[in-house]
C-alpha positions as CSV (number, residue, x, y, z in Angstrom):
1,X,28.2,17.7,59.3
2,X,26.0,16.2,56.6
3,X,22.8,16.5,58.5
4,X,23.7,19.8,59.8
5,X,24.0,21.0,55.8
6,X,20.9,19.6,54.7
7,X,19.0,20.6,57.8
8,X,20.3,24.5,58.5
9,X,17.6,27.1,59.5
10,X,14.9,24.3,59.7
11,X,13.3,23.9,63.2
12,X,11.5,20.5,63.9
13,X,7.9,19.3,65.7
14,X,6.6,16.4,66.3
15,X,3.2,15.5,66.4
16,X,1.2,12.6,66.3
17,X,-1.3,12.6,63.8
18,X,-3.3,9.7,65.1
19,X,-4.6,11.9,67.8
20,X,-7.0,14.8,67.4
21,X,-4.3,17.3,69.5
22,X,-2.1,16.3,66.5
23,X,-4.1,16.7,63.4
24,X,-5.2,20.3,65.2
25,X,-2.2,21.2,65.3
26,X,-0.9,20.1,62.3
27,X,-4.2,22.2,60.6
28,X,-2.8,25.1,62.6
29,X,0.1,25.3,60.8
30,X,-1.3,24.3,57.2
31,X,-3.1,27.6,57.8
32,X,-0.2,29.8,57.4
33,X,2.2,27.5,55.2
34,X,3.0,27.7,51.3
35,X,4.1,23.5,51.1
36,X,3.0,20.5,52.5
37,X,5.1,17.3,51.6
38,X,4.2,14.2,52.6
39,X,5.3,10.8,52.0
40,X,2.5,8.4,53.3
41,X,1.7,5.4,51.1
42,X,-1.8,6.3,49.4
43,X,-4.7,7.3,51.1
44,X,-2.9,7.3,54.6
45,X,-3.0,11.3,54.8
46,X,-6.8,10.8,54.1
47,X,-7.4,8.2,56.6
48,X,-5.2,10.8,59.4
49,X,-7.6,13.2,58.4
50,X,-4.6,15.5,56.7
51,X,-5.1,15.2,53.1
52,X,-4.8,17.2,49.9
53,X,-8.8,17.8,49.8
54,X,-8.6,18.6,54.0
55,X,-5.5,20.5,53.6
56,X,-6.7,23.0,51.0
57,X,-10.0,23.4,52.9
58,X,-8.3,25.3,55.5
59,X,-5.6,27.2,52.9
60,X,-6.6,26.9,49.5
61,X,-3.3,28.7,48.3
62,X,-1.3,25.7,49.5
63,X,1.1,23.7,47.3
64,X,0.6,20.1,48.6
65,X,3.0,17.7,47.5
66,X,2.7,13.5,47.8
67,X,5.8,11.5,47.3
68,X,4.6,8.1,47.2
69,X,7.6,5.2,46.4
70,X,5.5,2.6,44.2
71,X,2.9,5.4,43.0
72,X,-0.7,5.7,43.4
73,X,-2.1,2.7,41.3
74,X,-0.1,-0.4,40.6
75,X,0.6,-4.1,42.6
76,X,2.9,-2.2,44.7
77,X,1.2,1.0,46.0
78,X,0.5,0.4,49.7
79,X,3.9,-1.2,50.3
80,X,6.5,1.6,52.3
81,X,9.3,3.1,50.3
82,X,12.0,5.5,51.2
83,X,14.8,6.4,49.1
84,X,17.1,3.5,48.0
85,X,14.1,0.8,47.9
86,X,12.5,3.0,45.3
87,X,12.2,1.2,41.8
88,X,11.3,2.6,38.3
89,X,8.4,2.2,37.5
90,X,7.2,-0.8,35.2
91,X,10.2,-2.6,36.2
92,X,10.6,-5.6,38.7
């Protein structure tokens, strides 16, 4: 029931962003999108070719939002983080 509530009227698509065809399909979607919301570790979007600069070159009006578990800088920046394992910055 919860899944249905939070995903009502959403459409799903799976892309392999490690393949050129996946990146190409993503960029076609970017051209008409309003917002990109990504949750990669810092630098992963750029490595895949879908970082903020690449996306904004296709669609300069897009809002690009990166949700990063442990921040862009600091000792834990490269750790994956999702939902419950986020911590308050500066606290161990």
